SEVOLO-959050 format. One line per field, with one value per atom (N, C-alpha, C): atom name; chain; residue number from 1; residue in three letters; x, y, z. Coordinates in nm, 2 decimals. Atoms other than C-alpha are relative to their C-alpha. Layout:
# residues N
atom	[CA,...]
kette	[A,...]
nr	[NUM,...]
rest	[ALA,...]
c1	[X,...]
c2	[Y,...]
c3	[Z,...]
//
This chain:
# residues 88
atom	[N,CA,C,N,CA,C,N,CA,C,N,CA,C,N,CA,C,N,CA,C,N,CA,C,N,CA,C,N,CA,C,N,CA,C,N,CA,C,N,CA,C,N,CA,C,N,CA,C,N,CA,C,N,CA,C,N,CA,C,N,CA,C,N,CA,C,N,CA,C,N,CA,C,N,CA,C,N,CA,C,N,CA,C,N,CA,C,N,CA,C,N,CA,C,N,CA,C,N,CA,C,N,CA,C,N,CA,C,N,CA,C,N,CA,C,N,CA,C,N,CA,C,N,CA,C,N,CA,C,N,CA,C,N,CA,C,N,CA,C,N,CA,C,N,CA,C,N,CA,C,N,CA,C,N,CA,C,N,CA,C,N,CA,C,N,CA,C,N,CA,C,N,CA,C,N,CA,C,N,CA,C,N,CA,C,N,CA,C,N,CA,C,N,CA,C,N,CA,C,N,CA,C,N,CA,C,N,CA,C,N,CA,C,N,CA,C,N,CA,C,N,CA,C,N,CA,C,N,CA,C,N,CA,C,N,CA,C,N,CA,C,N,CA,C,N,CA,C,N,CA,C,N,CA,C,N,CA,C,N,CA,C,N,CA,C,N,CA,C,N,CA,C,N,CA,C,N,CA,C,N,CA,C,N,CA,C,N,CA,C,N,CA,C,N,CA,C,N,CA,C,N,CA,C,N,CA,C]
kette	[A,A,A,A,A,A,A,A,A,A,A,A,A,A,A,A,A,A,A,A,A,A,A,A,A,A,A,A,A,A,A,A,A,A,A,A,A,A,A,A,A,A,A,A,A,A,A,A,A,A,A,A,A,A,A,A,A,A,A,A,A,A,A,A,A,A,A,A,A,A,A,A,A,A,A,A,A,A,A,A,A,A,A,A,A,A,A,A,A,A,A,A,A,A,A,A,A,A,A,A,A,A,A,A,A,A,A,A,A,A,A,A,A,A,A,A,A,A,A,A,A,A,A,A,A,A,A,A,A,A,A,A,A,A,A,A,A,A,A,A,A,A,A,A,A,A,A,A,A,A,A,A,A,A,A,A,A,A,A,A,A,A,A,A,A,A,A,A,A,A,A,A,A,A,A,A,A,A,A,A,A,A,A,A,A,A,A,A,A,A,A,A,A,A,A,A,A,A,A,A,A,A,A,A,A,A,A,A,A,A,A,A,A,A,A,A,A,A,A,A,A,A,A,A,A,A,A,A,A,A,A,A,A,A,A,A,A,A,A,A,A,A,A,A,A,A,A,A,A,A,A,A,A,A,A,A,A,A,A,A,A,A,A,A]
nr	[1,1,1,2,2,2,3,3,3,4,4,4,5,5,5,6,6,6,7,7,7,8,8,8,9,9,9,10,10,10,11,11,11,12,12,12,13,13,13,14,14,14,15,15,15,16,16,16,17,17,17,18,18,18,19,19,19,20,20,20,21,21,21,22,22,22,23,23,23,24,24,24,25,25,25,26,26,26,27,27,27,28,28,28,29,29,29,30,30,30,31,31,31,32,32,32,33,33,33,34,34,34,35,35,35,36,36,36,37,37,37,38,38,38,39,39,39,40,40,40,41,41,41,42,42,42,43,43,43,44,44,44,45,45,45,46,46,46,47,47,47,48,48,48,49,49,49,50,50,50,51,51,51,52,52,52,53,53,53,54,54,54,55,55,55,56,56,56,57,57,57,58,58,58,59,59,59,60,60,60,61,61,61,62,62,62,63,63,63,64,64,64,65,65,65,66,66,66,67,67,67,68,68,68,69,69,69,70,70,70,71,71,71,72,72,72,73,73,73,74,74,74,75,75,75,76,76,76,77,77,77,78,78,78,79,79,79,80,80,80,81,81,81,82,82,82,83,83,83,84,84,84,85,85,85,86,86,86,87,87,87,88,88,88]
rest	[MET,MET,MET,HIS,HIS,HIS,TRP,TRP,TRP,ALA,ALA,ALA,HIS,HIS,HIS,ARG,ARG,ARG,GLU,GLU,GLU,ARG,ARG,ARG,LYS,LYS,LYS,GLU,GLU,GLU,ARG,ARG,ARG,TYR,TYR,TYR,LEU,LEU,LEU,VAL,VAL,VAL,MET,MET,MET,LEU,LEU,LEU,TYR,TYR,TYR,ARG,ARG,ARG,ALA,ALA,ALA,GLU,GLU,GLU,GLY,GLY,GLY,GLU,GLU,GLU,GLY,GLY,GLY,GLU,GLU,GLU,LEU,LEU,LEU,LEU,LEU,LEU,PRO,PRO,PRO,ALA,ALA,ALA,THR,THR,THR,ALA,ALA,ALA,GLU,GLU,GLU,GLY,GLY,GLY,GLU,GLU,GLU,ASN,ASN,ASN,VAL,VAL,VAL,TRP,TRP,TRP,MET,MET,MET,PRO,PRO,PRO,LEU,LEU,LEU,ALA,ALA,ALA,GLU,GLU,GLU,PHE,PHE,PHE,CYS,CYS,CYS,ALA,ALA,ALA,ALA,ALA,ALA,GLU,GLU,GLU,GLY,GLY,GLY,LYS,LYS,LYS,SER,SER,SER,PRO,PRO,PRO,ALA,ALA,ALA,MET,MET,MET,ASP,ASP,ASP,GLU,GLU,GLU,TYR,TYR,TYR,LEU,LEU,LEU,SER,SER,SER,CYS,CYS,CYS,PHE,PHE,PHE,LEU,LEU,LEU,GLY,GLY,GLY,ASP,ASP,ASP,THR,THR,THR,GLY,GLY,GLY,GLU,GLU,GLU,LEU,LEU,LEU,PHE,PHE,PHE,ALA,ALA,ALA,GLU,GLU,GLU,TYR,TYR,TYR,ASP,ASP,ASP,ASP,ASP,ASP,GLY,GLY,GLY,GLY,GLY,GLY,THR,THR,THR,ASP,ASP,ASP,THR,THR,THR,LEU,LEU,LEU,VAL,VAL,VAL,ARG,ARG,ARG,GLN,GLN,GLN,GLN,GLN,GLN,LEU,LEU,LEU,PHE,PHE,PHE,GLY,GLY,GLY,THR,THR,THR,ASN,ASN,ASN,SER,SER,SER]
c1	[0.06,-14.41,0.08,-0.09,-14.20,-0.07,0.06,-14.37,0.10,-0.09,-14.18,-0.09,0.07,-14.34,0.09,-0.08,-14.22,0.05,-0.03,-14.22,0.07,-0.05,-14.15,0.13,-0.11,-13.88,-0.01,0.02,-14.03,-0.02,0.02,-14.02,-0.06,0.06,-14.22,0.02,0.00,-14.17,-0.12,0.12,-14.48,0.03,-0.02,-14.44,-0.13,0.12,-14.70,0.02,-0.02,-14.77,-0.11,0.09,-14.96,-0.05,0.07,-15.21,-0.06,0.06,-15.33,-0.10,0.09,-15.62,-0.12,0.11,-15.95,0.02,-0.01,-15.96,-0.09,0.09,-16.11,0.04,-0.02,-16.16,0.00,0.01,-16.10,-0.14,0.13,-16.42,-0.01,0.03,-16.58,0.05,-0.04,-16.45,-0.08,0.07,-16.57,0.02,-0.02,-16.42,-0.08,0.08,-16.64,0.02,-0.01,-16.67,0.12,-0.11,-16.38,-0.05,0.05,-16.45,0.12,-0.09,-16.25,-0.06,0.05,-16.28,0.12,-0.11,-16.09,0.08,-0.09,-15.80,-0.06,0.06,-15.96,-0.12,0.12,-16.28,0.04,-0.05,-16.08,0.05,-0.06,-15.89,-0.10,0.11,-16.21,-0.10,0.10,-16.40,0.02,0.00,-16.50,0.00,0.00,-16.46,0.12,-0.12,-16.11,0.06,-0.08,-15.89,0.08,-0.09,-15.69,0.14,-0.14,-15.36,0.00,0.00,-15.48,0.06,-0.06,-15.37,0.15,-0.14,-15.02,0.05,-0.03,-15.02,0.00,0.02,-15.14,0.12,-0.12,-14.84,0.11,-0.11,-14.61,-0.04,0.04,-14.81,0.01,0.00,-14.81,0.15,-0.14,-14.43,0.04,-0.03,-14.45,0.08,-0.07,-14.31,0.07,-0.07,-14.05,-0.02,0.02,-14.12,-0.09,0.08,-14.36,0.05,-0.05,-14.26,-0.10,0.08,-14.46,0.03,-0.01,-14.42,-0.14,0.13,-14.70,0.01,0.01,-14.80,-0.15,0.14,-15.12,-0.09,0.08,-15.23,-0.03,0.03,-15.23,0.12,-0.11,-15.02,0.02,-0.04,-14.83,-0.04,0.02,-14.88,0.11,-0.11,-14.70,0.09,-0.10,-14.38,0.03,-0.03,-14.32,0.15,-0.14,-13.97,0.01,0.00,-13.89,0.08,-0.08,-13.75,0.15,-0.14,-13.37,0.04,-0.05,-13.20,-0.10,0.09,-13.50,0.01,0.00,-13.52,-0.13,0.13,-13.89,-0.04]
c2	[-0.11,-12.43,0.01,-0.03,-12.27,0.10,-0.09,-12.11,0.03,-0.04,-11.91,0.09,-0.07,-11.79,0.12,-0.12,-11.43,0.00,-0.01,-11.45,-0.12,0.12,-11.81,-0.05,0.04,-11.85,-0.15,0.14,-12.18,0.00,0.01,-12.29,-0.14,0.12,-12.55,-0.01,0.03,-12.71,-0.09,0.08,-12.85,-0.05,0.06,-13.08,-0.01,0.01,-13.05,-0.11,0.11,-13.34,0.01,-0.01,-13.38,-0.14,0.13,-13.65,0.03,-0.01,-13.71,-0.11,0.10,-13.90,0.00,0.01,-13.99,-0.13,0.11,-14.23,0.02,-0.01,-14.28,0.13,-0.12,-13.95,-0.01,0.00,-13.87,0.03,-0.03,-13.85,0.15,-0.14,-13.51,0.03,-0.05,-13.30,0.11,-0.12,-13.01,0.12,-0.11,-12.79,-0.02,0.02,-12.95,-0.13,0.12,-13.22,0.00,0.00,-13.33,-0.05,0.03,-13.34,0.01,-0.02,-13.38,0.10,-0.10,-13.09,0.03,-0.04,-12.98,0.12,-0.10,-12.74,0.14,-0.13,-12.44,0.03,-0.02,-12.49,0.03,-0.02,-12.51,0.14,-0.14,-12.19,0.11,-0.10,-12.00,-0.02,0.03,-12.15,0.10,-0.09,-11.93,-0.09,0.07,-12.03,-0.09,0.08,-12.18,0.05,-0.04,-12.18,0.12,-0.12,-11.86,-0.05,0.03,-11.87,-0.12,0.12,-12.17,0.03,-0.03,-11.98,0.00,0.01,-11.95,-0.15,0.14,-12.32,-0.06,0.05,-12.40,0.04,-0.05,-12.20,-0.10,0.10,-12.47,-0.12,0.12,-12.75,0.01,-0.03,-12.59,0.03,-0.02,-12.53,0.15,-0.14,-12.15,0.05,-0.04,-12.13,-0.12,0.11,-12.34,-0.02,0.00,-12.25,0.11,-0.11,-12.05,0.03,-0.04,-11.86,0.10,-0.09,-11.68,0.01,-0.01,-11.54,0.02,-0.01,-11.56,0.01,-0.01,-11.50,-0.01,0.01,-11.50,0.10,-0.10,-11.19,-0.03,0.04,-11.36,-0.04,0.05,-11.46,0.11,-0.09,-11.24,-0.06,0.05,-11.27,-0.09,0.10,-11.57,0.06,-0.05,-11.49,-0.12,0.10,-11.69,0.00,0.02,-11.82,-0.07,0.07,-11.91,-0.13,0.13,-12.25,0.04,-0.02,-12.27,-0.01,0.01,-12.20,0.06,-0.06,-12.02,0.15,-0.15,-11.66,0.06,-0.06,-11.62,0.05]
c3	[-0.08,8.09,0.12,-0.12,8.36,0.09,-0.09,8.66,0.11,-0.11,8.92,0.10,-0.10,9.25,0.04,-0.03,9.32,0.14,-0.14,9.70,0.06,-0.06,9.79,-0.08,0.08,9.52,-0.04,0.05,9.41,-0.15,0.15,9.05,-0.03,0.05,8.87,-0.15,0.14,8.53,-0.03,0.04,8.36,-0.14,0.13,8.07,-0.07,0.08,7.80,-0.10,0.09,7.57,-0.11,0.11,7.24,-0.03,0.04,7.14,-0.13,0.13,6.79,-0.02,0.04,6.65,0.10,-0.09,6.81,0.08,-0.09,7.10,0.12,-0.12,7.44,0.07,-0.07,7.62,0.15,-0.15,7.98,0.04,-0.04,8.18,0.03,-0.03,8.24,0.14,-0.13,8.53,0.04,-0.04,8.73,-0.10,0.10,8.45,-0.12,0.12,8.19,-0.07,0.08,7.93,-0.10,0.10,7.71,-0.13,0.13,7.34,-0.10,0.12,7.01,-0.09,0.10,6.77,-0.10,0.09,6.46,0.05,-0.05,6.53,-0.03,0.03,6.35,0.09,-0.09,6.55,0.14,-0.14,6.88,0.01,-0.01,6.80,0.01,0.00,6.74,0.11,-0.11,7.04,0.11,-0.12,7.33,0.12,-0.13,7.69,0.03,-0.02,7.66,0.14,-0.13,7.98,-0.03,0.01,8.04,-0.05,0.05,7.84,-0.09,0.08,7.63,-0.14,0.13,7.31,0.01,-0.01,7.45,0.01,-0.01,7.54,-0.14,0.13,7.19,-0.09,0.08,7.04,0.02,-0.02,7.20,-0.09,0.08,7.04,-0.15,0.14,6.70,-0.05,0.04,6.71,-0.02,0.01,6.72,0.12,-0.12,7.07,0.06,-0.05,7.24,0.15,-0.15,7.61,0.04,-0.06,7.82,0.14,-0.13,8.14,0.06,-0.07,8.40,0.15,-0.15,8.75,0.06,-0.06,8.99,0.15,-0.15,9.36,0.03,-0.05,9.57,-0.07,0.06,9.38,-0.15,0.13,9.04,-0.08,0.09,8.74,-0.11,0.11,8.50,-0.14,0.13,8.13,-0.04,0.04,7.99,-0.10,0.09,7.81,-0.09,0.10,7.49,-0.04,0.04,7.42,-0.13,0.13,7.06,0.01,0.01,6.97,-0.02,0.02,6.99,-0.14,0.14,6.66,-0.10,0.10,6.50,0.00,0.00,6.39,0.01,0.00,6.41,0.14]
//
């Protein structure tokens, strides 16, 4: 994930990681409780974070990188970059 601030010319790279299997969950936060659920159920779930479907495309191998510009007024739509060497 690559974020670029329009006015301050700051850039941030965020590394996403994937975990598989069931294990100990992180404790609940102000955003809510953490739960394990099947992928199909997660994809159909309501109330996911904004742009979660774009993030998920990276985990599923459909997208190689995400990019967005932002400022104090908000964030642009995330742009999906295909994986290097693919034609999809």
